C-alpha positions in Angstrom: 125.9 108.1 55.7 125.9 107.3 59.5 124.3 103.9 58.8 127.1 103.0 56.2 129.8 104.0 58.7 128.2 101.8 61.4 128.1 98.9 58.9 131.8 99.4 58.0 132.7 99.5 61.7 130.7 96.3 62.4 132.4 94.5 59.6 135.8 95.7 60.8 135.1 94.5 64.3 133.9 91.1 63.1 137.0 90.8 61.0 139.2 91.6 64.0 137.4 89.0 66.1 138.0 86.4 63.5 141.7 87.2 63.5 142.0 86.7 67.2 143.6 83.5 68.4 142.0 81.4 71.1 143.5 81.3 74.6 144.9 77.9 73.9 146.4 79.0 70.6 148.1 81.9 72.3 149.5 79.6 75.0 150.7 77.2 72.4 152.4 80.0 70.5 154.2 81.2 73.7 155.4 77.7 74.5 156.7 77.2 70.9 158.5 80.5 70.5 159.2 81.8 74.0 161.8 80.8 76.5 160.6 78.1 78.8 162.0 79.6 82.1 158.7 80.4 83.7 155.4 78.4 84.2 152.5 80.8 83.7 149.1 80.0 85.0 147.0 79.1 81.9 145.0 82.2 81.5 145.5 84.9 78.8 144.9 88.4 80.1 143.9 91.4 78.0 142.7 94.2 80.4 143.2 95.4 83.9 141.5 98.0 86.1 141.9 98.6 89.8 141.8 95.2 91.5 140.4 93.4 88.5 141.7 91.6 85.4 139.9 90.3 82.3 141.0 87.6 79.9 140.6 87.7 76.1 137.2 86.1 76.4 135.9 88.8 78.7 135.9 86.8 81.9 136.6 89.0 85.0 139.0 88.0 87.8 140.0 89.5 91.1 143.8 89.9 91.1 145.4 88.5 94.3 149.0 88.7 93.0 149.3 92.3 91.7 152.2 91.5 89.5 154.2 90.1 92.5 153.3 93.2 94.6 154.0 95.6 91.8 150.6 97.0 91.1 150.1 98.6 94.5 148.3 101.5 92.8 146.0 99.1 91.0 145.8 98.3 87.3 145.9 101.3 85.0 145.3 103.9 87.6 143.9 106.9 85.7 146.5 109.3 87.2 149.4 107.1 86.1 147.9 106.5 82.7 147.6 110.3 82.2 151.1 111.0 83.5 152.6 108.5 81.2 150.7 109.6 78.2 151.5 113.3 78.8 155.2 112.7 79.3 155.4 110.2 76.4 154.3 113.0 74.1 157.0 115.4 75.3 160.2 113.6 76.1 160.9 109.9 76.9 164.6 109.4 76.9 167.8 111.3 76.9 170.1 109.1 79.0 171.9 110.8 82.0 174.2 112.5 79.5 172.0 115.6 80.0 169.9 117.1 82.8 166.2 116.9 82.8 163.5 118.4 85.0 162.1 115.1 86.0 165.2 113.4 87.4 165.9 115.9 90.1 162.2 116.3 90.9 161.8 112.6 91.7 165.0 112.5 93.7 164.0 115.5 95.8 160.6 114.1 96.4 161.8 110.7 97.5 164.7 111.9 99.7 162.5 114.3 101.5 159.7 111.8 101.9 161.8 108.9 103.0 164.7 110.6 104.8 167.9 109.9 103.0 170.3 112.4 101.3 170.3 111.0 97.7 168.4 108.7 95.3 170.0 106.8 92.5 167.5 105.5 89.9 167.8 102.2 88.0 165.3 100.1 86.1 164.6 96.8 87.8 164.8 95.5 91.3 167.8 93.2 90.6 169.7 96.2 89.1 169.0 98.3 92.2 170.2 95.4 94.4 173.3 95.1 92.4 173.9 98.8 92.7 173.6 98.6 96.5 176.3 96.0 96.5 178.6 98.1 94.3 178.1 101.0 96.6 178.9 98.8 99.6 182.1 97.4 98.1 183.3 100.9 97.1 182.6 102.1 100.7 184.4 99.1 102.1 187.6 100.0 100.3 187.4 103.8 100.5 185.9 104.2 104.0 186.2 101.1 106.1 189.6 100.3 104.6 189.0 96.7 103.9 192.0 95.2 102.0 191.6 95.4 98.2 189.6 92.5 96.7 188.5 91.2 100.2 185.2 92.9 100.8 182.6 90.4 102.0 178.8 90.8 101.8 176.5 88.8 104.0 173.0 87.7 103.0 170.1 86.1 104.9 169.4 82.5 103.8 166.2 82.2 101.9 166.7 85.6 100.2 165.5 86.4 96.8 166.3 89.6 94.9 166.4 88.5 91.3 168.1 86.2 88.8 171.3 88.0 87.8 174.6 86.2 88.4 175.1 88.3 91.6 171.6 87.5 92.8 171.9 83.8 92.3 175.4 83.8 93.9 173.6 85.1 97.1 170.8 82.5 96.8 170.4 79.3 98.9 167.7 78.0 96.5 169.1 75.2 94.2 166.6 76.1 91.5 168.2 79.5 91.3 171.9 78.7 91.3 172.4 75.1 90.1 174.7 74.9 87.0 175.1 78.7 86.7 178.5 79.0 88.4 181.1 80.1 89.0 179.6 82.5 91.4 180.4 85.9 92.7 183.1 85.4 95.5 182.9 86.6 99.1 179.2 86.3 99.4 178.3 84.7 102.8 175.0 83.6 104.2 173.5 83.4 107.7 170.1 82.1 108.8 167.3 84.6 108.6 165.9 86.1 111.8 169.0 84.9 113.8 170.8 87.8 115.4 173.3 85.5 117.2 174.4 83.9 113.9 174.7 87.4 112.4 176.9 88.7 115.2 179.1 85.6 115.0 179.7 86.3 111.3 180.5 89.9 112.0 182.9 89.0 114.8 184.8 86.4 112.9 185.3 88.3 109.7 186.4 92.0 109.8 186.1 92.1 105.9 182.3 92.1 106.1 181.2 95.5 104.7 177.4 95.0 104.3 174.4 92.8 105.3 171.6 92.7 102.8 168.2 91.4 104.0 164.5 91.7 103.3 162.6 93.0 106.3 160.0 90.3 105.4 161.1 87.5 103.1 158.6 87.5 100.2 159.6 84.8 97.7 160.6 82.5 100.6 157.0 82.3 101.5 156.2 85.6 103.3 158.5 85.0 106.4 157.9 87.7 109.0 160.8 87.9 111.5 160.3 88.1 115.2 159.7 91.5 116.7 163.0 93.2 117.4 165.0 91.5 114.6 165.3 94.7 112.6 166.3 96.7 115.6 168.9 94.1 116.4 170.2 94.2 112.8 170.6 98.0 113.1 172.5 97.7 116.4 174.8 95.0 115.1 175.6 96.8 111.9 176.4 100.0 113.8 178.5 98.1 116.3 180.6 96.3 113.7 180.7 99.2 111.2 178.8 97.2 108.6 176.3 98.8 106.1 172.7 97.5 106.4 171.1 97.1 103.0 167.3 96.8 103.4 165.9 95.1 100.3 162.4 96.6 100.2 161.7 95.9 96.5 158.6 93.9 97.4 157.8 95.1 100.9 158.4 98.8 100.3 155.9 101.6 99.5 152.9 100.7 101.6 152.6 97.0 100.9 152.9 95.9 104.5 150.7 98.6 106.1 153.5 101.1 106.5 155.4 103.2 104.0 158.4 100.9 104.5 158.5 97.5 106.2 161.4 98.8 108.4 159.0 101.4 109.7 157.2 98.7 111.8 160.2 98.8 114.1 161.2 102.4 113.4 164.6 101.5 112.0 166.7 103.1 109.4 169.0 101.1 107.1 172.1 102.6 105.6 171.0 101.7 102.1 167.3 101.3 101.0 166.5 99.4 97.8 163.2 100.1 96.1 161.5 98.7 92.9 158.2 97.1 91.9 155.6 99.5 93.2 157.9 102.5 92.4 156.9 101.8 88.8 153.2 101.6 89.4 153.4 98.7 86.9 153.6 101.2 84.1 157.3 101.4 83.3 160.3 99.7 85.0 161.7 101.9 87.7 163.9 101.0 90.7 166.5 102.7 92.8 168.7 103.1 95.8 168.6 105.7 98.6 171.5 106.4 100.9 173.2 109.3 102.7 176.1 111.3 101.2 178.8 109.4 103.1 177.7 106.2 101.4 176.2 107.2 98.1 179.1 109.5 97.1 181.5 106.6 97.1 180.2 106.2 93.5 181.8 108.9 91.4 181.5 109.9 87.8 182.0 107.0 85.4 181.8 104.3 88.1 178.1 103.4 87.6 175.3 104.1 85.1 172.3 102.9 83.2 171.1 103.8 79.8 167.4 104.0 80.8 167.8 104.6 84.5 166.4 108.0 85.5 164.8 108.7 82.1 162.2 111.5 82.0 159.4 108.9 81.4 160.6 106.7 84.2 160.9 109.6 86.7 157.5 111.0 85.7 155.8 107.6 86.3 157.6 107.0 89.6 156.8 110.4 91.0 153.1 110.0 90.2 153.1 106.4 91.5 154.5 107.4 94.9 152.2 110.4 95.1 149.2 108.2 94.5 150.3 105.9 97.4 150.6 108.9 99.7 147.6 110.9 98.7 145.2 107.9 98.6 146.5 106.7 102.0 147.2 103.2 100.7 149.4 102.2 103.6 146.5 102.6 105.9 144.2 100.6 103.6 146.8 97.8 103.5 147.0 97.8 107.3 143.3 97.8 107.8 142.5 95.2 105.2 145.5 93.1 106.4 143.6 92.7 109.7 140.6 91.4 107.8 142.7 89.0 105.8 144.3 87.6 108.9 141.0 87.2 110.7 139.1 85.5 107.9 141.9 83.1 106.8 142.6 82.3 110.4 139.2 80.6 110.5 140.2 77.8 108.1 140.7 74.4 109.7 144.3 73.1 110.1 143.6 70.2 107.8 143.3 72.7 105.0 145.7 75.5 105.9 148.4 75.0 108.6 149.5 78.6 108.9 148.8 82.2 107.9 151.8 84.4 107.4 151.8 88.1 106.6 151.7 91.7 107.4 149.4 94.2 105.7 148.5 93.0 102.2 151.6 90.8 101.8 150.5 87.4 102.9 150.9 83.7 102.4 148.5 80.8 103.2 150.4 77.6 103.9 148.3 74.7 102.6 148.5 71.3 104.3 150.4 68.9 102.0 147.9 66.2 102.7 145.1 68.4 101.4 146.1 69.6 98.0 148.9 71.0 95.8 149.2 74.7 95.6 149.2 74.7 91.8 146.0 72.7 91.7 144.4 75.2 94.1 145.4 78.1 91.9 143.8 76.4 88.9 140.5 76.0 90.8 140.7 79.6 92.0 141.2 80.7 88.4 138.0 78.9 87.4 136.2 80.6 90.2 137.4 84.1 89.2 140.5 84.7 91.3 144.1 84.8 90.2 147.2 84.1 92.2 150.2 81.7 92.2 151.8 79.4 94.7 155.2 79.9 96.3 157.3 76.8 97.1 154.5 74.5 96.1 152.2 74.9 99.1 152.0 78.6 99.9 149.2 80.5 98.3 150.3 84.1 97.7 147.9 86.9 98.7 149.0 90.3 97.6 146.2 92.2 95.9 146.5 95.8 94.6 146.4 98.2 97.6 143.5 100.1 96.0 141.3 97.1 96.7 138.2 97.8 98.8 137.0 95.8 101.7 134.1 94.6 99.7 136.4 93.4 96.9 138.7 91.8 99.4 135.9 89.9 101.0 134.7 88.8 97.6 138.1 87.4 96.9 138.4 85.7 100.4 135.0 84.1 99.8 136.2 82.7 96.5 139.3 81.4 98.2 137.7 79.9 101.3 134.8 78.4 99.4 137.1 76.8 96.8 139.3 75.3 99.5 136.3 73.9 101.4 134.8 72.4 98.3 138.1 70.7 97.4 
């Protein structure tokens, strides 16, 4: 009987294998039926664990992208998998029409951990950013007494916080905003890491109610500001009665070697925006933290989200942050970030002109005369490492924060060996 069962299972497995499409067939199907708004690296992934990914043919890769800094806890962390499975079998969604245990539990944990009065959950980073802007405008009219319809929000040039109409209205990248207008009005931009320009804007326009900025600009190519920039932002926002919105969707939750990127200068924004790693890569979760005087400008009926704050989302987010804390992943990012900087700093300038980064959020700027970033990423894929370029010539390096030093060095060896061979 056991032998017959084995034979049946073998036949079933063989039949399943025969039904599988090849990598190229899967790619072709995507390109035929999917929207052509993104250019994926040509590899078809089927499994992830820790710092590793496997394609449908069983080839293993080191992940140096981590879902654009989302998988801080690593792929399929056992605690996250268990939390999601357990909650999915009990209660997944109610909407905020009712109370649930999980919503308040997450809010209490995050506010006590991070030091704000309240947490408002959403789903994606761009939704959280948009929520922060709505809060700021409501505060402008209700507290700062900006004339109705005149509230202005300032952004740093080079910002990236999503693809919604509001986000592209704040963008200075033509690829983001061209032919999508008209744009959201009263969005102004100033150069990043330029306190003088920021103060001039605040001085000349009393309708400015908020300044939204990434403590480190990620999508722009991992641009780290000069020491003191964040301190200066805090001082200017306080001086001119402007809310400081820190967009930590990518930099937050241990990625840069500290719990938050603003912690490197011991500064506290008025509004903190979180996403990506808050989800652990399991289920979309984002949110905004602020004190009562700001957050309570939103009242019943003025904002909401069907899925934001669902029991499943809150369960996943709570476990995701506890993993980061209990496994001391900020310290791991800080320590391995030093290794990253030291090893990549050894590359000759004719290959890489600059290393940028903090913790395990880094970018390697490739000499334009040497090679194209896309071509390098294809070679790295062949050698067993996955990442993508930013702005053509910047190789992103943002592995899961659970990566070990041995695994990191393996990946760096692949990277540097591939570059030297090219």
